KOLKOL-806180 format. One record per atom (N, C-alpha, C, CB): x, y, z; atom name; residue in one letter. Coordinates in pm, whole numbers, plus 50000, padded with zeros to 5 digits. Glycine has a CB too. Layout:
xx|yy|zz|name|resn
X|Y|Z|CA|a
...
***
This chain:
xx|yy|zz|name|resn
30049|11568|28472|N|x
30146|11493|28552|CA|x
30219|11587|28649|C|x
30249|11420|28461|CB|x
30226|11545|28776|N|x
30289|11630|28877|CA|x
30440|11630|28861|C|x
30251|11582|29019|CB|x
30497|11748|28868|N|x
30641|11762|28854|CA|x
30711|11715|28981|C|x
30678|11907|28822|CB|x
30814|11632|28965|N|x
30887|11578|29079|CA|x
30987|11682|29129|C|x
30960|11447|29041|CB|x
30984|11707|29256|N|x
31074|11805|29317|CA|x
31207|11737|29351|C|x
31009|11870|29444|CB|x
31293|11723|29248|N|x
31420|11655|29269|CA|x
31511|11734|29364|C|x
31491|11633|29136|CB|x
31495|11865|29364|N|x
31576|11949|29453|CA|x
31550|11912|29599|C|x
31546|12099|29430|CB|x
31424|11891|29632|N|x
31387|11854|29769|CA|x
31449|11720|29807|C|x
31233|11847|29783|CB|x
31437|11622|29717|N|x
31493|11490|29747|CA|x
31645|11497|29759|C|x
31454|11390|29638|CB|x
31709|11577|29673|N|x
31854|11590|29677|CA|x
31900|11646|29811|C|x
31903|11681|29562|CB|x
31825|11742|29864|N|x
31860|11801|29994|CA|x
31847|11696|30104|C|x
31770|11923|30025|CB|x
31739|11620|30103|N|x
31718|11518|30205|CA|x
31827|11410|30199|C|x
31579|11454|30189|CB|x
31862|11367|30078|N|x
31966|11266|30062|CA|x
32101|11321|30108|C|x
31974|11218|29916|CB|x
32126|11449|30077|N|x
32250|11513|30120|CA|x
32259|11517|30272|C|x
32260|11655|30063|CB|x
32146|11544|30336|N|x
32141|11545|30484|CA|x
32173|11406|30538|C|x
32002|11593|30535|CB|x
32118|11303|30472|N|x
32145|11166|30515|CA|x
32293|11132|30500|C|x
32060|11067|30435|CB|x
32354|11178|30390|N|x
32497|11153|30367|CA|x
32581|11223|30471|C|x
32538|11199|30226|CB|x
32546|11349|30500|N|x
32619|11425|30603|CA|x
32607|11355|30739|C|x
32564|11570|30613|CB|x
32487|11303|30767|N|x
32466|11229|30893|CA|x
32554|11105|30897|C|x
32319|11189|30909|CB|x
32560|11032|30785|N|x
32644|10913|30777|CA|x
32790|10947|30802|C|x
32629|10846|30640|CB|x
32839|11053|30736|N|x
32978|11096|30752|CA|x
33004|11140|30896|C|x
33012|11210|30654|CB|x
32907|11213|30953|N|x
32922|11260|31090|CA|x
32931|11145|31189|C|x
32806|11349|31127|CB|x
32844|11044|31171|N|x
32846|10928|31261|CA|x
32974|10848|31240|C|x
32722|10838|31238|CB|x
33020|10837|31114|N|x
33147|10769|31085|CA|x
33261|10837|31160|C|x
33175|10768|30933|CB|x
33267|10969|31153|N|x
33373|11045|31222|CA|x
33365|11025|31373|C|x
33363|11194|31187|CB|x
33242|11018|31424|N|x
33223|10997|31567|CA|x
33281|10863|31609|C|x
33074|11004|31604|CB|x
33251|10758|31532|N|x
33303|10626|31564|CA|x
33455|10618|31544|C|x
33233|10520|31479|CB|x
33501|10671|31431|N|x
33641|10652|31393|CA|x
33737|10736|31475|C|x
33658|10683|31247|CB|x
33701|10860|31502|N|x
33795|10951|31567|CA|x
33772|10970|31717|C|x
33788|11083|31500|CB|x
33653|10938|31766|N|x
33623|10963|31907|CA|x
33594|10835|31985|C|x
33505|11058|31920|CB|x
33506|10751|31932|N|x
33461|10635|32007|CA|x
33543|10509|31984|C|x
33319|10606|31974|CB|x
33629|10508|31883|N|x
33704|10389|31847|CA|x
33777|10324|31965|C|x
33804|10423|31740|CB|x
33846|10401|32051|N|x
33917|10338|32163|CA|x
33825|10265|32261|C|x
33996|10442|32238|CB|x
33697|10301|32262|N|x
33604|10243|32359|CA|x
33511|10137|32300|C|x
33522|10352|32420|CB|x
33504|10129|32167|N|x
33404|10043|32104|CA|x
33427|09895|32133|C|x
33406|10065|31955|CB|x
33554|09852|32136|N|x
33582|09711|32164|CA|x
33531|09674|32304|C|x
33733|09681|32153|CB|x
33557|09762|32401|N|x
33511|09736|32537|CA|x
33359|09734|32545|C|x
33567|09842|32632|CB|x
33294|09828|32475|N|x
33148|09833|32476|CA|x
33089|09707|32413|C|x
33098|09959|32400|CB|x
33142|09668|32297|N|x
33090|09550|32228|CA|x
33115|09424|32310|C|x
33155|09537|32089|CB|x
33233|09415|32374|N|x
33263|09300|32460|CA|x
33166|09294|32579|C|x
33408|09307|32511|CB|x
33137|09411|32635|N|x
33045|09418|32749|CA|x
32905|09374|32708|C|x
33041|09560|32806|CB|x
32861|09419|32590|N|x
32728|09382|32540|CA|x
32720|09231|32517|C|x
32697|09457|32409|CB|x
32826|09174|32461|N|x
32830|09029|32436|CA|x
32824|08953|32568|C|x
32957|08990|32357|CB|x
32899|08999|32669|N|x
32901|08932|32799|CA|x
32763|08934|32866|C|x
33004|08998|32892|CB|x
32689|09041|32842|N|x
32556|09051|32901|CA|x
32458|08953|32839|C|x
32503|09192|32885|CB|x
32489|08906|32718|N|x
32401|08811|32650|CA|x
32264|08873|32623|C|x
32385|08685|32735|CB|x
32160|08803|32661|N|x
32023|08850|32637|CA|x
31996|08982|32709|C|x
31922|08745|32684|CB|x
32064|09004|32822|N|x
32040|09124|32901|CA|x
32099|09249|32837|C|x
32097|09106|33039|CB|x
32187|09233|32739|N|x
32241|09348|32667|CA|x
32132|09425|32594|C|x
32348|09304|32568|CB|x
32057|09357|32506|N|x
31945|09424|32438|CA|x
31838|09474|32536|C|x
31881|09329|32338|CB|x
31815|09398|32645|N|x
31716|09441|32745|CA|x
31758|09573|32807|C|x
31698|09332|32855|CB|x
31887|09584|32840|N|x
31939|09709|32896|CA|x
31924|09823|32796|C|x
32087|09693|32936|CB|x
31954|09795|32669|N|x
31943|09895|32564|CA|x
31798|09944|32550|C|x
31994|09838|32430|CB|x
31705|09850|32545|N|x
31563|09885|32531|CA|x
31515|09964|32652|C|x
31478|09758|32513|CB|x
31561|09925|32770|N|x
31522|09996|32893|CA|x
31570|10141|32890|C|x
31579|09925|33016|CB|x
31695|10160|32848|N|x
31749|10296|32838|CA|x
31673|10376|32733|C|x
31899|10292|32802|CB|x
31636|10311|32623|N|x
31559|10377|32517|CA|x
31426|10428|32574|C|x
31534|10281|32399|CB|x
31357|10343|32647|N|x
31226|10379|32703|CA|x
31240|10495|32801|C|x
31162|10258|32774|CB|x
31337|10487|32891|N|x
31355|10591|32993|CA|x
31393|10725|32930|C|x
31463|10547|33093|CB|x
31486|10721|32837|N|x
31538|10846|32779|CA|x
31437|10913|32684|C|x
31667|10818|32703|CB|x
31370|10833|32600|N|x
31272|10894|32509|CA|x
31152|10948|32586|C|x
31226|10792|32404|CB|x
31125|10891|32704|N|x
31015|10940|32786|CA|x
31040|11081|32838|C|x
30992|10847|32903|CB|x
31168|11121|32842|N|x
31202|11258|32882|CA|x
31252|11338|32761|C|x
31309|11257|32994|CB|x
31203|11296|32641|N|x
31224|11371|32516|CA|x
31363|11358|32456|C|x
31195|11515|32539|CB|x
31441|11258|32496|N|x
31571|11236|32432|CA|x
31546|11182|32291|C|x
31660|11136|32515|CB|x
31619|11231|32189|N|x
31593|11191|32050|CA|x
31606|11040|32028|C|x
31688|11263|31956|CB|x
31503|10979|31974|N|x
31507|10835|31949|CA|x
31606|10799|31838|C|x
31369|10786|31912|CB|x
31638|10895|31751|N|x
31731|10868|31641|CA|x
31871|10834|31691|C|x
31738|10989|31548|CB|x
31911|10889|31806|N|x
32042|10857|31863|CA|x
32048|10709|31898|C|x
32070|10944|31989|CB|x
31940|10659|31956|N|x
31935|10518|31991|CA|x
31929|10429|31867|C|x
31816|10490|32082|CB|x
31858|10475|31764|N|x
31849|10397|31641|CA|x
31985|10384|31575|C|x
31748|10461|31544|CB|x
32062|10493|31575|N|x
32198|10488|31521|CA|x
32284|10391|31602|C|x
32261|10629|31520|CB|x
32273|10399|31734|N|x
32350|10312|31823|CA|x
32310|10166|31805|C|x
32331|10354|31969|CB|x
32180|10142|31782|N|x
32132|10004|31762|CA|x
32195|09942|31639|C|x
31979|10001|31749|CB|x
32204|10019|31531|N|x
32267|09968|31410|CA|x
32415|09938|31430|C|x
32251|10069|31297|CB|x
32482|10023|31508|N|x
32626|10005|31533|CA|x
32652|09886|31625|C|x
32685|10132|31594|CB|x
32568|09866|31724|N|x
32592|09763|31825|CA|x
32538|09625|31786|C|x
32530|09804|31956|CB|x
32421|09623|31721|N|x
32354|09496|31696|CA|x
32343|09457|31549|C|x
32218|09500|31754|CB|x
32384|09547|31458|N|x
32368|09517|31316|CA|x
32233|09562|31264|C|x
32387|09370|31291|CB|x
32209|09541|31136|N|x
32087|09592|31074|CA|x
31962|09522|31126|C|x
32095|09576|30923|CB|x
31958|09388|31115|N|x
31835|09316|31151|CA|x
31804|09327|31300|C|x
31847|09170|31112|CB|x
31900|09287|31385|N|x
31875|09289|31529|CA|x
31864|09431|31582|C|x
31985|09213|31602|CB|x
31939|09523|31523|N|x
31927|09662|31564|CA|x
31788|09715|31536|C|x
32031|09749|31492|CB|x
31736|09682|31417|N|x
31600|09722|31379|CA|x
31496|09655|31469|C|x
31572|09686|31231|CB|x
31521|09528|31500|N|x
31429|09452|31585|CA|x
31421|09513|31725|C|x
31473|09306|31594|CB|x
31537|09539|31786|N|x
31537|09590|31923|CA|x
31488|09734|31931|C|x
31676|09579|31983|CB|x
31519|09815|31832|N|x
31471|09954|31836|CA|x
31320|09958|31814|C|x
31544|10040|31730|CB|x
31268|09862|31737|N|x
31123|09854|31717|CA|x
31054|09812|31847|C|x
31090|09755|31604|CB|x
31110|09712|31915|N|x
31056|09670|32045|CA|x
31058|09788|32141|C|x
31137|09550|32103|CB|x
31172|09858|32145|N|x
31183|09974|32233|CA|x
31084|10082|32197|C|x
31323|10030|32228|CB|x
31065|10105|32067|N|x
30971|10208|32021|CA|x
30828|10177|32061|C|x
30980|10224|31871|CB|x
30789|10051|32047|N|x
30652|10011|32082|CA|x
30628|10026|32232|C|x
30625|09866|32037|CB|x
30722|09974|32313|N|x
30705|09982|32459|CA|x
30712|10127|32506|C|x
30814|09897|32531|CB|x
30805|10205|32446|N|x
30817|10347|32484|CA|x
30690|10424|32449|C|x
30939|10411|32414|CB|x
30633|10397|32332|N|x
30510|10467|32292|CA|x
30395|10432|32387|C|x
30472|10432|32147|CB|x
30390|10306|32432|N|x
30289|10265|32529|CA|x
30310|10335|32663|C|x
30292|10112|32547|CB|x
30437|10343|32703|N|x
30470|10409|32829|CA|x
30429|10556|32827|C|x
30621|10397|32859|CB|x
30462|10624|32717|N|x
30427|10767|32707|CA|x
30276|10787|32695|C|x
30497|10830|32587|CB|x
30208|10692|32632|N|x
30063|10700|32624|CA|x
30002|10692|32765|C|x
30006|10586|32534|CB|x
30054|10602|32845|N|x
30004|10586|32982|CA|x
30033|10712|33064|C|x
30068|10463|33050|CB|x
30156|10763|33055|N|x
30194|10883|33131|CA|x
30107|11002|33089|C|x
30343|10915|33109|CB|x
30093|11020|32959|N|x
30016|11133|32909|CA|x
29869|11125|32944|C|x
30030|11144|32762|CB|x
29811|11007|32929|N|x
29667|10994|32950|CA|x
29629|10997|33099|C|x
29618|10864|32888|CB|x
29715|10943|33184|N|x
29677|10932|33325|CA|x
29742|11036|33416|C|x
29713|10796|33374|CB|x
29851|11096|33373|N|x
29920|11192|33460|CA|x
29920|11335|33406|C|x
30062|11148|33480|CB|x
29915|11350|33274|N|x
29926|11484|33214|CA|x
29798|11533|33148|C|x
30036|11484|33114|CB|x
29698|11451|33144|N|x
29577|11485|33070|CA|x
29512|11615|33117|C|x
29479|11373|33080|CB|x
29491|11629|33245|N|x
29421|11747|33298|CA|x
29492|11878|33268|C|x
29403|11733|33448|CB|x
29623|11891|33301|N|x
29690|12017|33271|CA|x
29698|12048|33122|C|x
29829|12016|33329|CB|x
29715|11943|33041|N|x
29722|11965|32896|CA|x
29589|12011|32841|C|x
29766|11836|32824|CB|x
29481|11953|32890|N|x
29348|11993|32844|CA|x
29319|12140|32877|C|x
29241|11903|32908|CB|x
29369|12187|32989|N|x
29351|12328|33026|CA|x
29424|12419|32927|C|x
29403|12353|33168|CB|x
29543|12377|32885|N|x
29620|12454|32787|CA|x
29549|12454|32652|C|x
29763|12398|32772|CB|x
29494|12339|32613|N|x
29425|12327|32484|CA|x
29302|12417|32478|C|x
29385|12182|32459|CB|x
29232|12429|32590|N|x
29114|12513|32594|CA|x
29147|12661|32573|C|x
29042|12494|32726|CB|x
29269|12700|32609|N|x
29311|12839|32595|CA|x
29367|12870|32456|C|x
29414|12872|32700|CB|x
29408|12766|32383|N|x
29470|12786|32252|CA|x
29396|12702|32147|C|x
29622|12748|32255|CB|x
29316|12767|32067|N|x
29230|12698|31970|CA|x
29309|12623|31862|C|x
29138|12797|31904|CB|x
29426|12678|31823|N|x
29507|12609|31721|CA|x
29556|12475|31774|C|x
29626|12696|31678|CB|x
29598|12474|31901|N|x
29641|12349|31962|CA|x
29522|12253|31976|C|x
29705|12376|32100|CB|x
29407|12310|32004|N|x
29287|12228|32016|CA|x
29255|12158|31884|C|x
29167|12315|32060|CB|x
29271|12230|31773|N|x
29246|12170|31642|CA|x
29347|12058|31613|C|x
29253|12278|31533|CB|x
29472|12082|31652|N|x
29574|11978|31631|CA|x
29542|11856|31717|C|x
29715|12032|31665|CB|x
29495|11881|31838|N|x
29457|11772|31928|CA|x
29346|11689|31865|C|x
29411|11828|32064|CB|x
29249|11754|31803|N|x
29138|11683|31738|CA|x
29189|11604|31617|C|x
29028|11783|31693|CB|x
29286|11662|31546|N|x
29342|11593|31428|CA|x
29418|11468|31469|C|x
29434|11687|31349|CB|x
29497|11478|31577|N|x
29574|11363|31624|CA|x
29483|11251|31672|C|x
29669|11406|31736|CB|x
29361|11284|31705|N|x
29265|11182|31748|CA|x
29226|11091|31632|C|x
29140|11249|31806|CB|x
29259|11131|31511|N|x
29228|11051|31392|CA|x
29338|10948|31369|C|x
29211|11141|31268|CB|x
29300|10822|31351|N|x
29396|10715|31324|CA|x
29477|10745|31198|C|x
29323|10580|31309|CB|x
29409|10790|31092|N|x
29475|10819|30965|CA|x
29577|10930|30982|C|x
29373|10857|30857|CB|x
29540|11037|31049|N|x
29628|11152|31067|CA|x
29751|11113|31151|C|x
29552|11268|31134|CB|x
29728|11038|31258|N|x
29838|10997|31344|CA|x
29934|10904|31270|C|x
29785|10928|31469|CB|x
29879|10815|31189|N|x
29963|10724|31109|CA|x
30053|10802|31015|C|x
29877|10626|31030|CB|x
29996|10902|30949|N|x
30074|10985|30857|CA|x
30183|11061|30930|C|x
29982|11084|30784|CB|x
30154|11110|31050|N|x
30255|11181|31128|CA|x
30365|11086|31175|C|x
30191|11250|31249|CB|x
30331|10961|31203|N|x
30432|10862|31240|CA|x
30526|10833|31123|C|x
30365|10732|31287|CB|x
30474|10843|31002|N|x
30557|10821|30883|CA|x
30646|10942|30851|C|x
30469|10790|30762|CB|x
30611|11056|30908|N|x
30685|11180|30884|CA|x
30797|11195|30986|C|x
30590|11302|30889|CB|x
30883|11297|30971|N|x
30993|11316|31067|CA|x
30950|11382|31198|C|x
31101|11400|31003|CB|x
30821|11387|31226|N|x
30772|11449|31349|CA|x
30835|11380|31470|C|x
30617|11440|31357|CB|x
30873|11459|31571|N|x
30940|11405|31689|CA|x
30862|11291|31754|C|x
30963|11516|31790|CB|x
30928|11179|31774|N|x
30867|11057|31826|CA|x
30801|11078|31963|C|x
30971|10948|31836|CB|x
30876|11135|32056|N|x
30824|11152|32192|CA|x
30712|11256|32198|C|x
30937|11193|32287|CB|x
30733|11369|32132|N|x
30632|11475|32133|CA|x
30500|11425|32075|C|x
30681|11598|32054|CB|x
30508|11351|31965|N|x
30386|11299|31902|CA|x
30317|11198|31993|C|x
30420|11233|31767|CB|x
30395|11116|32063|N|x
30337|11017|32154|CA|x
30260|11085|32265|C|x
30448|10928|32212|CB|x
30318|11189|32322|N|x
30250|11261|32431|CA|x
30127|11337|32381|C|x
30347|11358|32499|CB|x
30139|11398|32263|N|x
30025|11471|32208|CA|x
29908|11376|32180|C|x
30065|11544|32079|CB|x
29940|11260|32125|N|x
29835|11163|32095|CA|x
29773|11107|32223|C|x
29889|11050|32010|CB|x
29855|11094|32327|N|x
29806|11033|32451|CA|x
29697|11116|32518|C|x
29921|11014|32548|CB|x
29703|11248|32499|N|x
29601|11335|32562|CA|x
29486|11366|32467|C|x
29666|11466|32610|CB|x
29489|11306|32347|N|x
29378|11324|32253|CA|x
29271|11219|32282|C|x
29428|11313|32105|CB|x
29170|11213|32195|N|x
29060|11119|32215|CA|x
29084|10985|32146|C|x
28931|11180|32165|CB|x
29200|10966|32086|N|x
29226|10842|32013|CA|x
29229|10724|32110|C|x
29361|10852|31937|CB|x
29180|10611|32064|N|x
29178|10491|32149|CA|x
29316|10428|32152|C|x
29074|10389|32097|CB|x
29342|10348|32254|N|x
29471|10280|32266|CA|x
29496|10188|32148|C|x
29478|10201|32397|CB|x
29392|10119|32103|N|x
29407|10027|31989|CA|x
29450|10102|31862|C|x
29276|09951|31963|CB|x
29381|10212|31831|N|x
29415|10292|31713|CA|x
29554|10352|31727|C|x
29312|10403|31690|CB|x
29586|10396|31847|N|x
29717|10454|31874|CA|x
29828|10353|31846|C|x
29726|10503|32020|CB|x
29811|10229|31891|N|x
29914|10128|31872|CA|x
29927|10088|31726|C|x
29884|10006|31957|CB|x
29813|10075|31655|N|x
29820|10042|31513|CA|x
29888|10154|31435|C|x
29678|10016|31456|CB|x
29861|10278|31472|N|x
29925|10391|31405|CA|x
30075|10394|31433|C|x
29861|10523|31449|CB|x
30114|10346|31551|N|x
30255|10347|31589|CA|x
30339|10253|31504|C|x
30270|10311|31735|CB|x
30275|10155|31441|N|x
30347|10063|31353|CA|x
30414|10139|31239|C|x
30251|09955|31296|CB|x
30358|10254|31204|N|x
30410|10334|31092|CA|x
30549|10392|31121|C|x
30313|10446|31060|CB|x
30595|10387|31245|N|x
30728|10441|31276|CA|x
30838|10342|31238|C|x
30737|10475|31426|CB|x
30803|10217|31211|N|x
30902|10113|31185|CA|x
30988|10140|31061|C|x
30833|09979|31170|CB|x
30932|10184|30946|N|x
31018|10213|30830|CA|x
31123|10319|30858|C|x
30932|10256|30713|CB|x
31085|10422|30933|N|x
31181|10527|30966|CA|x
31294|10475|31052|C|x
31112|10641|31036|CB|x
31262|10383|31143|N|x
31365|10321|31227|CA|x
31468|10248|31142|C|x
31301|10224|31328|CB|x
31421|10180|31036|N|x
31511|10100|30952|CA|x
31620|10187|30891|C|x
31433|10030|30842|CB|x
31582|10299|30831|N|x
31682|10383|30764|CA|x
31783|10439|30863|C|x
31614|10498|30688|CB|x
31738|10476|30984|N|x
31831|10531|31083|CA|x
31923|10423|31137|C|x
31753|10596|31198|CB|x
31870|10304|31164|N|x
31952|10192|31208|CA|x
32055|10157|31102|C|x
31864|10069|31238|CB|x
32014|10162|30977|N|x
32104|10129|30864|CA|x
32220|10229|30860|C|x
32027|10130|30729|CB|x
32191|10357|30882|N|x
32296|10458|30882|CA|x
32397|10428|30993|C|x
32236|10599|30899|CB|x
32347|10393|31112|N|x
32437|10360|31223|CA|x
32524|10240|31192|C|x
32357|10334|31348|CB|x
32463|10138|31131|N|x
32538|10018|31094|CA|x
32645|10049|30990|C|x
32443|09910|31042|CB|x
32605|10122|30885|N|x
32697|10154|30776|CA|x
32814|10241|30825|C|x
32623|10225|30662|CB|x
32784|10337|30913|N|x
32889|10424|30965|CA|x
32989|10344|31049|C|x
32828|10537|31049|CB|x
32937|10254|31135|N|x
33025|10170|31217|CA|x
33107|10077|31130|C|x
32943|10090|31319|CB|x
33043|10021|31027|N|x
33113|09932|30935|CA|x
33226|10005|30864|C|x
33015|09873|30831|CB|x
33198|10127|30818|N|x
33301|10207|30750|CA|x
33415|10240|30845|C|x
33240|10335|30693|CB|x
33382|10270|30971|N|x
33486|10302|31070|CA|x
33573|10180|31096|C|x
33422|10351|31202|CB|x
33513|10062|31104|N|x
33590|09938|31123|CA|x
33681|09911|31004|C|x
33495|09819|31145|CB|x
33629|09935|30883|N|x
33711|09916|30763|CA|x
33831|10010|30764|C|x
33627|09938|30636|CB|x
33804|10135|30799|N|x
33912|10234|30803|CA|x
34018|10195|30905|C|x
33857|10375|30835|CB|x
33975|10145|31020|N|x
34069|10103|31124|CA|x
34154|09985|31077|C|x
33994|10065|31253|CB|x
34088|09884|31017|N|x
34159|09765|30969|CA|x
34258|09801|30859|C|x
34060|09661|30917|CB|x
34214|09886|30766|N|x
34301|09925|30655|CA|x
34422|10006|30706|C|x
34222|10008|30550|CB|x
34397|10086|30807|N|x
34505|10167|30865|CA|x
34609|10079|30932|C|x
34448|10268|30967|CB|x
34564|09971|30996|N|x
34654|09883|31070|CA|x
34724|09780|30981|C|x
34578|09811|31178|CB|x
34652|09731|30877|N|x
34707|09622|30795|CA|x
34736|09661|30650|C|x
34612|09507|30796|CB|x
34675|09772|30606|N|x
34695|09814|30468|CA|x
34608|09738|30369|C|x
34837|09798|30430|CB|x
34511|09661|30419|N|x
34421|09587|30330|CA|x
34286|09567|30396|C|x
34483|09450|30291|CB|x
34188|09525|30316|N|x
34054|09503|30368|CA|x
34052|09376|30453|C|x
33952|09493|30254|CB|x
33953|09362|30543|N|x
33944|09242|30626|CA|x
33929|09116|30541|C|x
33826|09253|30723|CB|x
33977|09004|30592|N|x
33965|08877|30522|CA|x
33819|08842|30499|C|x
34035|08765|30601|CB|x
33787|08804|30377|N|x
33649|08767|30344|CA|x
33566|08881|30291|C|x
33583|08712|30464|CB|x
33617|09005|30302|N|x
33543|09119|30250|CA|x
33568|09131|30100|C|x
33584|09250|30323|CB|x
33479|09199|30030|N|x
33493|09216|29887|CA|x
33424|09343|29842|C|x
33436|09095|29812|CB|x
33454|09386|29721|N|x
33392|09506|29666|CA|x
33242|09486|29650|C|x
33456|09541|29531|CB|x
33202|09365|29611|N|x
33059|09335|29593|CA|x
32985|09349|29726|C|x
33040|09192|29535|CB|x
33049|09301|29832|N|x
32989|09310|29965|CA|x
32969|09456|30005|C|x
33075|09238|30069|CB|x
33070|09538|29979|N|x
33062|09679|30016|CA|x
32956|09752|29933|C|x
33198|09746|29998|CB|x
32948|09720|29804|N|x
32847|09782|29718|CA|x
32708|09744|29766|C|x
32868|09739|29570|CB|x
32691|09618|29806|N|x
32562|09572|29857|CA|x
32520|09650|29981|C|x
32568|09423|29889|CB|x
32614|09669|30073|N|x
32583|09740|30198|CA|x
32541|09883|30171|C|x
32704|09738|30292|CB|x
32621|09956|30094|N|x
32592|10098|30074|CA|x
32482|10120|29970|C|x
32718|10170|30031|CB|x
32466|10023|29880|N|x
32352|10030|29788|CA|x
32222|10013|29865|C|x
32364|09923|29678|CB|x
32222|09919|29959|N|x
32104|09899|30043|CA|x
32075|10021|30128|C|x
32124|09778|30133|CB|x
32180|10087|30174|N|x
32162|10210|30252|CA|x
32094|10317|30169|C|x
32297|10261|30303|CB|x
32138|10335|30047|N|x
32079|10436|29958|CA|x
31930|10407|29936|C|x
32153|10440|29823|CB|x
31898|10280|29912|N|x
31758|10241|29890|CA|x
31674|10269|30015|C|x
31748|10092|29851|CB|x
31725|10228|30133|N|x
31651|10245|30258|CA|x
31625|10391|30288|C|x
31726|10181|30374|CB|x
31727|10474|30273|N|x
31713|10617|30302|CA|x
31620|10684|30201|C|x
31851|10686|30301|CB|x
31635|10650|30072|N|x
31551|10710|29968|CA|x
31404|10676|29989|C|x
31596|10663|29830|CB|x
31376|10550|30017|N|x
31237|10508|30041|CA|x
31181|10580|30162|C|x
31229|10355|30062|CB|x
31261|10592|30268|N|x
31217|10662|30389|CA|x
31184|10808|30359|C|x
31325|10654|30497|CB|x
31266|10873|30279|N|x
31244|11013|30243|CA|x
31117|11030|30161|C|x
31365|11069|30166|CB|x
31099|10942|30062|N|x
30980|10950|29976|CA|x
30853|10928|30058|C|x
30990|10845|29862|CB|x
30855|10828|30145|N|x
30738|10799|30228|CA|x
30705|10917|30319|C|x
30761|10672|30311|CB|x
30811|10975|30381|N|x
30790|11089|30471|CA|x
30732|11208|30397|C|x
30923|11128|30539|CB|x
30782|11232|30276|N|x
30733|11346|30197|CA|x
30587|11328|30158|C|x
30819|11366|30071|CB|x
30553|11207|30115|N|x
30414|11179|30078|CA|x
30323|11196|30199|C|x
30401|11036|30020|CB|x
30369|11148|30315|N|x
30289|11158|30438|CA|x
30267|11304|30476|C|x
30357|11083|30552|CB|x
30374|11384|30472|N|x
30363|11525|30508|CA|x
30271|11601|30412|C|x
30501|11590|30509|CB|x
30280|11568|30282|N|x
30196|11634|30184|CA|x
30049|11598|30206|C|x
30240|11595|30042|CB|x
30024|11473|30242|N|x
29886|11430|30267|CA|x
29830|11500|30389|C|x
29879|11278|30285|CB|x
29915|11514|30493|N|x
29871|11584|30614|CA|x
29839|11729|30583|C|x
29979|11576|30724|CB|x
29924|11791|30504|N|x
29904|11931|30466|CA|x
29775|11949|30386|C|x
30023|11983|30385|CB|x
29751|11860|30293|N|x
29632|11869|30207|CA|x
29503|11839|30283|C|x
29645|11774|30090|CB|x
29516|11766|30393|N|x
29397|11728|30471|CA|x
29352|11838|30566|C|x
29423|11602|30549|CB|x
29440|11940|30584|N|x
29404|12051|30674|CA|x
29314|12150|30603|C|x
29531|12123|30727|CB|x
***
């Protein structure tokens, strides 16, 4: 029986907790004065609010901006379900956009670099595999970098898109962290102003939210670790 590396999982969970606390502090101490205006503006935009968000996601990730920042923002602005939905739409369209850019605009110069570096050439061949790319999508590998690397490989568009579905579980845990941090910041603000929790809130509700967060993050970590180990063993 394989020994479970609890130390590794503890470190990953600790990182997730630190991220949650960091995002909470960002909302509570820095962004709080502006959040009402931002949320009001998003509501006024109606359907165009999410469209604007997805458009910004596509543009920014295409120039290597971290997709996790947008996933955190999606959870804070749209909640868990809709935040996950819109970040997934953005991720799919962004991955298609980067595939097009890489395959039609960057292919020639990248191929010249690959010919000069055999290790990169081997990685390029590996990314051409649907299984390998799927595993990398499940891992913490940079979203934009992986999209561009895959775009200049020999993988087909169909296989590339099916492999991209594997990024959805990772989006959920990051969106959940953004939602939970914003929720905690709102609770802290309400309690500071009134000395009590918001009307209709309860301990059971709070346990459900943060219990769900623990489950989502833990599952994401386990899946990423299994994917990385499989990639390592396949080399």
